[in-house]
C-alpha positions, 0 to 999 in steps of 0.5 A: 871282848864280846861281839854281837853274833849278827854280822850286820851289827858288827859292820855298823859298829866296826865302821863307826869305829873306823870313822872315829865316832867315839860318842854313842847315845843309846836309848834302851830297847830290845830290837837294838840289843845287838848294837847296844851290846857291841858299842858298850863292850868296846872301850873305844866308845863312850856310851850314854844311856838316855831313855827319852829318844827326843832328849837323847838326840838333842843331847847327842847334838849338843856333843856334836855341836862342841866336838864338830864331829859325828855323834851316833844315836841308837834306838829300837824299832817303831815310834822310838825313831820318830822321836829323833825327828826334831833333833834331826831337822835341827841338825839338818839346818844347823849343819851338825853331823849326827848319825841316826842308827835305828834297829828295825824288823826284817822287811817281811815283818813290816805291815803284818801286824807285829808290834812296835813296827812302822815303815822306817826306811826314808822316814826323815827324807825331807831333812836328811843328807843320806839314808842307808836302808840296810838289808838283812840278807847275808848275801847283801853284806858288801852292799850294806857296808857300801851304804854304811860308808856312804852314810857315815862319810856324808855326815863327816864331809857334808856336816849334817844328819844321816840315817842308817836303818838296820833290820835284825831277826831274832835271836838278838842277844847272842854274842861271839868272841870272833869278829866275823866281818872286819868291815873296811872304810872307803873314803867319800870324795869331797868335790863340792868346792873344787870348782873354780869360782869367779870373784870379779863381781864381788871385787868390783862391787866391794871396790865401788861401794862406799856403804858395805854391810857384813851381817854375821849369823850363827857362828862357832867361837874362834872360827874366823881368825882375829887378823881377818876380824881386825881387817874388817873392823879397820875399813871405814866403809864397812859396818859389821853387825853381829848377833849374840850367836855370832861369837865375833867381837871387835870394837868397831863391830855392831852387836845388839842389832835389834837395839840399833835397827828397830826405830830406824824405819821411822826416820826417813832421812836416816834411810839413805845414809844407812842403807847399804850398797853391798851386803855380805852375809856370813854364818848361819841363821839370823835371829833378828827379825828387825834386820830382816825387815830392814834389808828386805825393804831397803835392799842392797844392790848386791848381796853375796853369801860366803859359806862352803855349803849353802846360801839362803836368799833371805833378803830376796836379792842374793847375787852370788854364793861363794863356796869358801869359808870366810876365813879362806876367802878374805885371806885369798882376796883381800889384797884385791879389795880396796879401802875407800873413803867413807863415813858409813861406819861413822854414821852407824856409830852415831846411831849405836852410841845414842841407842846405847845411852837410851838403853842405859837410861831406860833400864834405870827407870823401869820396874822389875821385869823380864828386861831388867832381870836379863840385865842382872843375869847377863852381867853376872855371867863369869868370864869364859863360860859357855852360854846356851840359850833357849829359843823364843823370848830368851834369845831375843832378849839376850840380843838387846845386850852387849855380852861379855866377850869371853862367853861362847854362845850357842842356841838351836837356831836351825829350826828355832824350836823351843824343844830340846834346848835343855837336852842340847845344853846338857850334852854340850856341857858334858863334853865342854872344857868350860862350865856351862850355863843355860838360860831358858824360858819357862815353856821351853824348860818344862817342855824338855824337862826329861832332859834332866833324866840322866846321870851325866849332868856336870856339877858345875852346870847352871840353869836360869829359868825365866818364869813369866807364867806362859808364852810371854812372846805372844803378848809382844807379837801383833795379832792375838792379844786381846782375843777370846781364849788368848790365855789358853791357846796362845800364851798358855798361862800356867802356875808351874814352878821347877822346884819339884823337878829339881828335888826329883833330879837332885838339882839345887833350887833357888828362886827370885821374884824381885830385884833385891832377891835376884841380885842376892841369889846371883852372888854365889850362884856360880860357886862350886857345889856337888850338884848342878844348880837352878835359879828360877826368876819369876817376872810379872806376866802382864807387865813384861810386854808393855815394858819391851814395847815401850823400850823400842819407842824410848830408844828413838826419842830425841834422836838427832 
């Protein structure tokens, strides 16, 4: 077996091995050659070559999203490193372990006019859990190993991105048969949850409240055991609101938040019945702007977030952060939590039933559009698939529908950017045991089209692109529509399609621009093939916004 001749490269590789970082995503370059050779020469690692560093980092994040373990990305020096930043920030806010390993020039070669050289140490300082800026001096070998240990240990324990900057002096391509520096892993002590917490306020608030709301944000599938889910669903004083990305299901829960919440503010007499006394939030970021607006205006007396790592004061009334998993907390405390007589869930169920019926009626009477097309696309998804969603309109339209409960749903909601959705989905598909479908808007898809530039896309990978010829969400948002140059600077209208891209990357292409064609194309879209497939759904740009705006008004008509 060949090892890089540079001791510092050996240290990085051996410690990655000891931390069981098996997946390494490498972008081609020269300065990172000692790392590249060391990783691909060792059968312990599974290496991927992704040219575009931005795509590479999101691809790695998709793998880490599925495995829940650290994935490394390796790049050369210079601006290559900066292309990792969108994925680094997403991993930071989504608690995804990512080890960014960048090659660099020695410190004496920085800012002297050498090419492909920038100030790399600390470049991610606002969105990183730990930065290890290593030293090329062989006398600092032990210190370097301590820094690598701190970085990799932090990624594993605290679940987030870390940066290891590794300076190399030429020659870069020399190898040796000997392992010069058998680096040693040192354990990082995890103590963030060791402190005793007082739960008496939570218990008292729970037992005194007849109107309790549990709001679940981004949540990995199967993260909370069914007996805890059933216990929450059995209490008549508890309503559990879930989102598409919550991956949590019970007959008494309330999916489709926006569909239920949107019109309520217009009915004053409803507010007092539906406003919670107590709010418990679980999981990550909340998609629904409707529920945020509702709870910020009609604040609960008590908001408590349950999460091992962090709590956001999203509704400006946070009282306590319980640093446990929801699973462990409720298992430990539920014997102390009383069930009180209440009609709170019953009141919300009346609202939900009415809105579901209005939703159904509205879909039956509207013309072909984004909203109606999503109805057919979402109903066509096979059981037990993984569903990856792009941001902006896509995840928000999906929120309006009650999805197949066997689906596992993911979306990059840490920063909610449109960049990297396709790359993340492909990385997730590569490692997933179940077939994956990505639903994307046109701008998100074209923005990340380099995601298709790799050799790892599974044959059963499916992409559905909603092409409404621009940023359709900007026609829905209040403000810019109707202003000068709206089409150019907000909606960014275009006449692009994905057909040529699919031809270049050997992906089977089909399209639909009406209901009959769409339903026909969906019939065999998921049948096995020897290539990935893409279905492009063209919808009317100037109709979609009015149909969605009228939808929320229709939901509220004739409510008693």
